[in-house]
C-alpha positions in Angstrom: 65.1 -87.3 -4.5 67.6 -84.5 -5.0 66.8 -81.6 -2.6 66.9 -78.1 -3.9 69.7 -76.0 -2.3 67.0 -73.5 -0.7 69.6 -71.8 1.6 71.6 -70.8 -1.3 68.5 -69.2 -3.1 67.6 -67.4 0.3 71.2 -66.3 0.5 70.9 -64.9 -3.1 67.8 -62.7 -2.1 69.3 -61.6 0.9 72.2 -60.4 -1.2 70.1 -58.6 -3.5 67.8 -57.3 -0.9 70.5 -55.5 1.1 71.5 -53.1 -1.7 67.9 -52.5 -2.7 67.2 -51.5 1.0 70.0 -49.2 1.0 69.2 -47.6 -2.2 65.6 -47.1 -0.7 66.8 -45.4 2.3 69.0 -43.1 0.3 66.1 -42.1 -1.9 63.9 -41.2 1.2 66.6 -39.3 3.1 68.7 -37.9 0.4 66.2 -35.2 -0.8 66.0 -33.9 2.9 69.6 -32.8 2.6 69.4 -31.5 -1.1 66.3 -29.4 -0.4 67.0 -28.5 3.3 63.5 -29.6 4.4 62.2 -27.6 7.2 58.8 -26.2 8.5 58.6 -22.8 7.2 56.0 -21.8 9.7 58.5 -21.4 12.3 60.5 -19.1 10.0 57.3 -17.1 9.6 56.7 -16.7 13.3 59.9 -15.3 14.7 59.1 -11.7 14.1 55.5 -11.9 15.2 54.2 -11.0 18.8 51.5 -13.1 20.2 49.6 -11.5 23.4 48.5 -14.2 25.9 45.8 -13.1 28.1 45.0 -15.1 31.3 41.5 -14.2 32.3 40.5 -12.4 35.5 43.3 -12.3 38.3 43.9 -10.3 41.8 40.5 -9.6 43.2 38.5 -11.0 40.2 38.8 -14.7 40.9 36.5 -15.5 37.8 34.4 -18.9 38.1 34.9 -21.0 41.1 34.2 -24.3 42.8 35.0 -24.4 46.4 38.6 -23.2 46.9 39.4 -23.8 43.0 39.5 -20.6 41.3 39.3 -19.9 37.5 42.1 -17.1 37.7 44.8 -19.6 38.8 43.9 -22.3 36.2 43.9 -19.5 33.6 47.5 -18.5 34.6 48.9 -22.1 35.0 47.9 -22.7 31.2 49.0 -19.3 30.0 52.4 -19.8 31.4 52.9 -23.4 29.8 51.7 -21.7 26.6 54.2 -18.9 26.8 57.0 -21.4 27.4 56.0 -23.5 24.3 55.7 -20.5 22.0 59.1 -19.2 23.1 60.7 -22.4 22.5 59.4 -22.0 19.0 61.0 -18.7 18.8 57.9 -16.5 18.8 57.7 -13.4 21.0 55.3 -13.5 23.7 53.6 -10.8 25.7 51.5 -11.6 28.8 48.6 -9.3 29.8 49.6 -10.6 33.4 52.1 -13.2 34.7 51.1 -13.3 38.3 48.1 -13.1 40.4 46.9 -9.6 39.8 44.0 -7.6 38.1 44.7 -4.9 35.6 42.3 -1.8 36.3 45.2 0.3 37.6 46.7 0.0 33.9 43.8 2.0 32.5 42.9 5.5 32.9 39.4 5.5 31.6 36.5 6.6 33.6 34.5 3.4 34.2 34.1 0.5 36.6 36.8 -1.5 37.8 35.5 -4.5 35.7 35.6 -2.2 32.5 39.0 -0.7 33.2 40.4 -4.0 33.5 39.2 -5.3 30.1 40.4 -1.9 28.7 43.9 -2.5 30.0 43.9 -5.9 28.4 42.8 -4.5 25.1 45.4 -1.8 25.3 48.2 -4.3 25.9 47.0 -6.1 22.7 47.0 -2.8 20.7 50.2 -1.1 22.1 52.1 -4.3 21.3 50.7 -4.5 17.5 50.0 -8.2 18.3 49.9 -10.6 15.5 47.1 -12.2 17.4 45.7 -12.8 21.1 44.4 -15.6 22.9 42.4 -15.3 26.1 42.5 -18.2 28.4 39.4 -18.7 30.5 37.6 -21.6 32.2 33.8 -22.0 31.5 31.0 -22.6 34.0 27.3 -23.8 34.0 26.0 -24.2 37.4 22.6 -25.4 36.1 24.1 -28.2 33.8 26.9 -30.2 35.6 27.1 -32.5 32.8 28.2 -30.4 30.1 32.0 -30.8 29.0 34.3 -29.7 26.1 36.5 -26.8 25.1 35.0 -23.6 23.5 37.0 -21.4 21.0 35.2 -18.2 20.7 35.7 -15.3 18.0 33.9 -12.3 17.2 31.4 -12.7 14.5 32.5 -9.8 12.1 36.3 -11.0 12.2 37.1 -13.5 9.6 41.0 -13.8 10.7 39.6 -14.4 14.1 37.2 -17.1 12.7 40.2 -18.8 11.0 42.4 -18.7 14.1 39.3 -20.2 16.0 38.9 -22.9 13.7 42.9 -23.9 13.7 42.8 -24.0 17.4 39.8 -26.1 17.5 41.1 -28.6 15.0 44.4 -28.8 16.8 42.6 -29.4 20.2 40.4 -31.9 18.7 43.5 -33.9 17.4 45.8 -33.5 20.2 43.8 -33.4 23.3 40.5 -35.2 22.5 41.6 -37.7 20.0 45.2 -38.5 21.1 45.5 -37.7 24.6 42.0 -38.6 26.1 41.2 -40.8 23.1 37.5 -40.0 23.0 35.2 -39.0 20.4 32.5 -38.1 22.7 33.8 -34.7 23.6 34.9 -32.0 21.1 36.1 -28.7 21.2 33.6 -26.2 19.2 33.9 -22.8 17.5 31.4 -20.3 18.7 31.0 -16.5 18.2 30.5 -13.7 21.0 30.4 -10.2 21.2 32.9 -10.0 24.1 34.7 -6.7 24.7 38.3 -7.9 24.2 37.1 -9.6 21.1 35.1 -6.6 19.7 37.4 -3.8 20.8 40.9 -5.1 20.2 42.6 -4.2 16.7 44.3 -7.4 16.3 42.4 -10.8 15.5 42.0 -13.2 18.5 40.1 -15.6 20.5 38.8 -16.7 23.8 39.5 -19.9 24.7 37.1 -21.9 27.5 39.5 -24.8 28.3 36.8 -26.7 30.4 33.8 -26.4 32.9 34.7 -25.9 36.5 31.3 -26.9 37.4 31.4 -30.3 35.7 33.2 -32.9 37.8 35.0 -34.7 34.9 36.2 -31.3 33.3 37.0 -29.9 36.9 39.5 -32.8 37.3 41.1 -32.4 33.9 41.7 -28.6 34.2 43.8 -29.1 37.3 45.9 -32.0 35.8 49.2 -30.9 34.5 49.3 -33.3 31.7 46.2 -32.0 30.4 47.2 -28.3 30.9 50.4 -29.0 29.1 48.4 -30.7 26.2 45.9 -28.1 25.5 48.7 -25.8 25.8 50.5 -27.4 23.1 47.5 -27.6 21.0 46.7 -23.9 21.2 50.5 -23.2 20.3 50.1 -25.6 17.1 46.7 -23.9 16.2 48.4 -20.4 16.4 51.4 -21.8 14.2 49.2 -23.4 11.6 47.1 -19.8 11.5 50.4 -17.8 10.8 51.6 -20.3 8.4 48.5 -20.5 6.4 48.2 -16.5 6.4 51.7 -15.8 5.1 
């Protein structure tokens, strides 16, 4: 029985497939050059000022566990966030970039604590910030099993609510789903009547990046990779918020 020249048929398909593959690649890539595809969000952020507020500092250590102080974690994450935003051509102002409290920058007649908060609010307002993020670490001494991230906005600010939702979605995707690969822990959007949220002219949020009183979270908030991931997620949420706003 005469065998069919299978190799010739396959060769024929190969000859036809090669130009088809080249054509398909051209169809996919060529529009990128014609329409100059880019991420317009980055174009919209270059003229914006973002204020990053690392909570506490100096005499005020914030929450703690043994020698671990919230103020140091806040600053570490904030500095990472600053670098990420700078790399995206976004102007950043820090309320503090070292271990200091800010009460000396306020001239109101009030307690040290209130003067510190007033100074942070003044930095936000004086820089006409597009938005601000205040970085903190949570604590719950009576429940050492609670975990997760809280993104808090003032209940009367719609812009702050939108910002909180963008950052929350970004943290859930980049940190919990992709980095930690868990669906058991989530970032949550909450409301709060905190001074900096209530008194600042710009929209903003307080981000509690984990619980210092919970062993699992305590390990995470000290981890460089986790710090970088959550800073990246916050930055992405900020960028998405600005993109959607403009």
